[in-house]
Structures are given as C-alpha cells and as structure tokens.
C-alpha positions as CSV (number, residue, x, y, z in Angstrom):
1,X,32.6,37.9,-5.5
2,X,32.9,34.2,-4.8
3,X,34.8,32.1,-7.3
4,X,32.7,30.6,-10.1
5,X,31.9,27.0,-9.8
6,X,32.2,25.4,-13.2
7,X,30.4,22.1,-13.6
8,X,31.9,19.6,-16.1
9,X,30.0,16.5,-16.8
10,X,32.0,13.3,-17.5
11,X,29.5,10.6,-18.4
12,X,32.2,7.9,-18.7
13,X,31.8,4.3,-17.6
14,X,34.4,2.7,-19.9
15,X,37.0,2.5,-17.0
16,X,35.1,-0.5,-15.5
17,X,32.6,-3.1,-16.6
18,X,29.4,-2.3,-14.7
19,X,27.2,0.1,-16.7
20,X,25.5,3.0,-15.1
21,X,28.2,5.6,-14.1
22,X,27.5,7.5,-17.3
23,X,24.2,8.6,-15.7
24,X,26.1,10.2,-12.8
25,X,26.3,13.8,-14.2
26,X,22.6,13.9,-14.8
27,X,21.9,12.5,-11.3
28,X,24.0,15.3,-9.7
29,X,22.1,17.9,-11.6
30,X,18.8,16.4,-10.6
31,X,19.9,16.2,-7.0
32,X,20.3,20.0,-7.0
33,X,24.1,20.5,-7.1
34,X,23.9,23.8,-9.0
35,X,21.1,25.3,-6.9
36,X,22.9,24.3,-3.7
37,X,26.0,26.1,-4.8
38,X,23.9,29.1,-5.8
39,X,22.3,29.2,-2.3
40,X,25.8,29.3,-0.8
41,X,26.6,32.4,-2.8
42,X,28.6,30.9,-5.7
43,X,28.1,31.9,-9.3
44,X,27.6,28.6,-11.2
45,X,28.4,27.8,-14.8
46,X,27.4,24.4,-16.1
47,X,29.4,23.7,-19.2
48,X,27.5,20.5,-19.9
49,X,29.0,17.1,-20.6
50,X,32.3,16.8,-22.4
51,X,32.5,14.7,-25.5
52,X,35.4,12.3,-26.0
53,X,38.1,13.6,-28.4
54,X,39.0,11.6,-31.5
55,X,42.3,9.7,-30.8
56,X,44.6,7.5,-32.8
57,X,44.2,3.8,-31.9
58,X,46.5,2.8,-29.0
59,X,48.0,-0.5,-27.9
60,X,48.5,-2.2,-24.6
61,X,50.5,-5.5,-24.2
62,X,48.2,-6.5,-21.3
63,X,45.3,-8.5,-22.9
64,X,43.1,-7.9,-19.9
65,X,42.9,-4.1,-20.6
66,X,39.6,-3.1,-22.2
67,X,38.2,0.2,-23.6
68,X,41.7,1.7,-23.9
69,X,40.9,4.0,-26.7
70,X,37.6,5.1,-25.1
71,X,39.4,6.0,-21.9
72,X,42.2,7.8,-23.8
73,X,39.6,9.8,-25.7
74,X,37.7,10.9,-22.5
75,X,41.0,11.7,-20.8
76,X,42.1,14.0,-23.6
77,X,38.8,15.9,-23.5
78,X,38.7,16.2,-19.7
79,X,42.3,17.4,-19.6
80,X,41.5,20.2,-22.0
81,X,38.2,21.1,-20.3
82,X,39.9,21.0,-16.8
83,X,42.7,23.3,-17.8
84,X,40.4,25.8,-19.4
85,X,38.1,25.8,-16.3
86,X,40.9,26.4,-13.9
87,X,41.5,29.7,-15.7
88,X,38.0,30.8,-15.0
89,X,37.0,29.4,-11.6
90,X,36.6,26.2,-9.5
91,X,36.0,23.1,-11.7
92,X,33.8,20.3,-10.4
93,X,34.0,17.2,-12.5
94,X,30.8,15.1,-12.4
95,X,31.5,11.5,-13.0
96,X,31.5,9.0,-14.3
97,X,33.9,6.3,-13.1
98,X,37.3,7.1,-11.6
99,X,39.2,6.8,-14.9
100,X,38.0,10.4,-15.5
101,X,40.8,11.5,-13.1
102,X,43.4,10.5,-15.7
103,X,42.1,13.6,-17.5
104,X,40.8,15.9,-14.8
105,X,44.0,15.9,-12.8
106,X,46.2,16.2,-15.9
107,X,44.2,19.3,-16.8
108,X,44.4,21.1,-13.4
109,X,48.1,20.1,-13.1
110,X,48.8,21.8,-16.4
111,X,47.3,25.0,-15.1
112,X,49.3,24.8,-11.9
113,X,52.5,24.3,-13.9
114,X,51.7,27.4,-16.0
115,X,51.2,29.6,-12.9
116,X,54.2,28.2,-11.1
117,X,52.4,26.5,-8.1
118,X,52.8,22.9,-6.9
119,X,49.8,20.6,-7.4
120,X,48.6,18.3,-4.6
121,X,46.1,15.5,-4.6
122,X,43.8,14.2,-1.9
123,X,42.4,10.8,-2.9
124,X,39.3,9.9,-0.9
125,X,38.7,6.3,-1.9
126,X,38.5,2.8,-0.6
127,X,41.1,1.8,-3.2
128,X,44.6,3.2,-4.0
129,X,44.1,3.0,-7.8
130,X,47.8,2.5,-8.2
131,X,47.8,-0.1,-10.9
132,X,49.2,0.6,-14.3
133,X,47.7,-0.7,-17.6
134,X,50.5,-3.4,-17.4
135,X,49.7,-4.6,-13.9
136,X,45.9,-4.5,-13.7
137,X,44.4,-8.0,-13.8
138,X,40.8,-6.8,-14.1
139,X,41.7,-4.6,-17.0
140,X,39.7,-1.8,-15.5
141,X,41.4,1.5,-16.1
142,X,39.5,3.2,-13.2
143,X,42.1,1.5,-11.0
144,X,45.1,3.4,-12.6
145,X,44.8,7.2,-12.1
146,X,47.0,7.6,-9.1
147,X,49.8,5.6,-10.8
148,X,49.6,7.9,-13.8
149,X,49.6,11.0,-11.7
150,X,52.6,9.8,-9.7
151,X,54.5,9.0,-12.9
152,X,54.7,5.2,-12.8
153,X,55.8,3.4,-16.0
154,X,53.3,1.5,-18.1
155,X,51.3,4.4,-19.6
156,X,52.8,4.4,-23.0
157,X,49.4,4.6,-24.7
158,X,48.7,7.9,-22.8
159,X,50.4,11.3,-23.2
160,X,53.0,11.9,-20.5
161,X,51.4,13.3,-17.4
162,X,52.2,17.1,-17.4
163,X,54.3,17.0,-14.2
164,X,54.1,13.8,-12.2
165,X,53.3,14.6,-8.6
166,X,56.0,13.9,-6.0
167,X,55.0,11.3,-3.5
168,X,54.8,13.9,-0.7
169,X,52.2,15.7,-2.7
170,X,49.7,12.8,-2.7
171,X,47.5,11.6,0.2
172,X,45.4,8.4,-0.1
173,X,42.7,8.7,2.5
174,X,40.2,6.1,3.7
175,X,41.9,3.2,2.0
176,X,40.7,-0.3,2.8
177,X,41.3,-2.4,-0.4
178,X,44.7,-2.8,-1.9
179,X,45.9,-5.4,-4.4
180,X,49.3,-7.1,-3.8
181,X,50.9,-5.5,-6.8
182,X,49.7,-2.1,-5.8
183,X,51.0,-2.6,-2.3
184,X,54.4,-3.6,-3.5
185,X,54.7,-0.5,-5.7
186,X,53.4,1.8,-2.9
187,X,55.9,0.6,-0.3
188,X,58.7,1.8,-2.6
189,X,57.3,5.4,-2.4
190,X,56.6,7.9,0.3
191,X,53.0,8.5,-0.6
192,X,50.9,9.2,2.5
193,X,48.5,6.3,3.0
194,X,45.9,7.0,5.6
195,X,44.0,3.8,5.6
196,X,41.0,3.0,7.8
197,X,43.2,1.4,10.4
198,X,45.1,4.7,10.7
199,X,41.8,6.6,10.9
200,X,40.4,4.2,13.5
201,X,43.4,4.7,15.7
202,X,44.0,8.4,15.3
203,X,40.7,9.8,14.1
204,X,40.0,11.9,11.0
205,X,41.5,15.2,12.1
206,X,45.2,14.6,12.8
207,X,46.0,12.6,9.7
208,X,44.2,15.0,7.4
209,X,45.5,18.1,9.1
210,X,49.1,16.9,8.7
211,X,48.7,16.7,4.9
212,X,46.8,20.0,4.7
213,X,49.6,21.7,6.6
214,X,52.0,20.5,4.0
215,X,49.9,21.8,1.1
216,X,49.6,25.2,2.9
217,X,53.3,25.5,3.6
218,X,54.1,24.8,-0.1
219,X,51.6,27.3,-1.4
220,X,50.0,24.4,-3.3
221,X,46.8,23.9,-5.2
222,X,44.8,21.0,-4.0
223,X,42.7,18.7,-6.1
224,X,40.2,16.5,-4.2
225,X,39.0,13.3,-5.8
226,X,35.9,12.0,-3.9
227,X,34.9,8.4,-4.8
228,X,31.5,7.2,-3.6
229,X,33.2,4.1,-2.1
230,X,35.1,6.3,0.3
231,X,31.8,6.2,2.1
232,X,30.4,3.2,3.9
233,X,28.0,1.4,1.6
234,X,25.3,1.5,4.3
235,X,25.0,5.3,3.6
236,X,26.1,5.3,0.0
237,X,24.9,2.2,-1.9
238,X,25.1,3.6,-5.4
239,X,28.6,2.3,-6.4
240,X,29.8,-0.9,-8.1
241,X,32.8,-1.3,-5.9
242,X,31.4,-1.4,-2.4
243,X,33.9,-2.1,0.4
244,X,32.5,-2.4,4.0
245,X,34.0,-0.2,6.7
246,X,34.1,3.2,5.0
247,X,33.6,6.7,6.3
248,X,30.5,7.4,8.3
249,X,28.2,10.3,7.5
250,X,29.8,12.6,10.2
251,X,33.3,11.5,9.3
252,X,32.8,12.4,5.7
253,X,31.3,15.7,6.5
254,X,34.1,16.5,8.9
255,X,36.6,15.9,6.1
256,X,34.7,18.3,3.9
257,X,34.4,20.9,6.6
258,X,38.1,20.8,7.4
259,X,38.9,21.2,3.7
260,X,36.7,24.3,3.4
261,X,38.2,25.9,6.5
262,X,41.7,25.7,4.9
263,X,40.7,27.4,1.7
264,X,43.2,25.2,-0.2
265,X,40.9,23.2,-2.5
266,X,41.0,24.4,-6.1
267,X,39.2,21.6,-8.0
268,X,37.0,18.6,-7.3
269,X,36.1,15.2,-8.7
270,X,32.8,13.5,-7.8
271,X,33.2,9.9,-9.1
272,X,31.8,6.4,-9.3
273,X,28.2,7.3,-8.7
274,X,26.0,4.7,-10.4
275,X,22.4,5.9,-10.1
276,X,21.1,2.5,-11.3
277,X,22.3,1.1,-7.9
278,X,20.9,4.0,-5.8
279,X,17.9,4.1,-3.5
280,X,15.7,6.9,-4.6
281,X,18.6,9.2,-5.2
282,X,20.0,8.8,-1.7
283,X,23.7,8.6,-2.6
284,X,23.5,11.4,-5.2
285,X,21.9,13.7,-2.5
286,X,24.6,12.7,0.0
287,X,27.4,13.5,-2.5
288,X,25.7,16.9,-3.1
289,X,25.5,17.5,0.7
290,X,29.2,16.7,1.1
291,X,30.0,19.1,-1.7
292,X,28.0,21.7,0.2
293,X,30.1,21.1,3.3
294,X,33.3,21.5,1.2
295,X,32.0,24.8,-0.1
296,X,31.0,26.2,3.3
297,X,27.7,24.9,4.5
298,X,27.8,24.7,8.3
299,X,26.4,21.9,10.4
300,X,23.6,24.1,11.8
301,X,22.6,25.2,8.2
302,X,22.0,21.6,7.0
303,X,18.4,21.0,6.0
304,X,16.4,18.1,7.3
305,X,15.8,15.5,4.6
306,X,13.3,12.7,4.1
307,X,14.2,9.6,2.2
308,X,10.6,8.3,2.2
C-alpha cells in the first residue's frame, strides 16, 4: 500500500502584506490535487484547513514587524498538525505564504527527533528567507523561516525550534534575491546555496544530486518547501514576489523527478500561491503537476493541457 498523502490547508497571508495567499489551499483543491494523487495510487486524506491556535501576545523590538501574533498562532497550529500527520503518512501543506514553514518544518522535525532520524530541508525559492524578526526591514515574517529552522537568534517571541538543523542539512536551491543582511549572515555558515548562477553553470542535476546523496548517507528525512517564485514568472505568475530568471518548466519538473527517484522526501510545502494574481488557474495547475512529478508521474504520462 502506498503511503497516505495527508493534505493540510494553511490559509495564511499574515506573513506578508499582499492579500490573496489565504485562497491558496482552495485553489489547490480546485486544481485537482487530491484526484491527481489518487490517480497515482496514493490514498488521500484531506484534513481540511487548520485554524490558528490562541497564543499569548508577543513582543518584537523591531517596529517594522507586523502580524506577529497571527503568525505565531498559525505556526503553533501547523506544528501540531504536521507532527501528527507525520505519524500517519506524507503531509502536504497547502499554503498560504511562506511563513507557514515556521510551523510545518517545526512539526516534521519534532517527529524526526522522536524517531531518531536527522531532518533535512530543501528550500526551492527565489529568496533565502534568512532574516530574523530583528533584521527584517519589510517586517514580513515570510522572509524568516530558514533562519528560525537554522537556529538564528532573534526569535524570542517564538518557541525554540525543536532541533535547529545543522548548516549541512539545509540546501537553498534556485536563489536569485538576497538582502545584504541575509548575505552577511549566510557567509558565516556552511549552508549549501545553489543560486541560479550555480545552476546556469552546472545545470540542475549535479548540484541537487550532491545534496541528495548527503541526505541518503545520513538516513535523513527530507522536507521540501516549494515556493511559487522558485519558478520563472513567465510560467507561474500567481505570486506577489516575482523575480525574473527562475526555473523553467522542464527544470522544475526535473527537480521533482529526481526527488521522486531517491525516495527520500517525507513531507512537502506548497507556498506563496496567490490565486488573485493567477491566469485562469495556470499557476495552481502547474504546482499540482509538479507535485505529480514528485510523487511519481513520468514524462510520458503527463496529460496535454489547454489554457484557453
């Protein structure tokens, strides 16, 4: 029996200022995510959308930070839902902006700790998201999850991350937009940064395979966080943080196909989809198709689609 895919909706758009990401979970459902997984032979359990937990008010000395308590509340509920889902199958978190990973990765890492396996993270994104609440100038907490996961200081308003991931357990892939403060913090660490210059020079396969070999050798569990802006905006317009020069259609599918072949992926985020900015569901369908490749759909099995 194939592992059960557990869908967890995270309708959060408090981590940034452009409304619309809260419609993401519904868009993935309308785009046929569950039926696609069923066609590939996976049992599917849709646990609906999580609701934010009640939390005590928190404080942040950085006046730019907004929606702190809302993001903390979502993070608490997603960490709980993620940990529970890991015990039952393969969780797929349907976002929602990227601040949801403050909770989703905390939840899956808690499970990995309990069963004694190392957690790894593949961050497919145009941005490194390595700010802390104290360094962000925009105040948008969707730019902070990797810093939290890596154990950077400045997250006093959040519960301690269950077990901060060592630098060698993190790979930032497809990067092409880094703030100066993030860059300064990253060069002090050995986090693998496979930016678009690296991918242009070496292609997709070798940089990704090197990281996946490390996950396999460690017997690790791999969480993949797929941001819409990993993709070039010409093929995926439904995101509020477009950066030119992203992954092409075939490059993105190749990444997903390679991930499937390893059998290492144990959980997945689909984040930053803003259906309000989409073109007749084009981006939502592409994200569902990429998930299909991750879960085993072959090139010659892909259906012809019309966007008319």
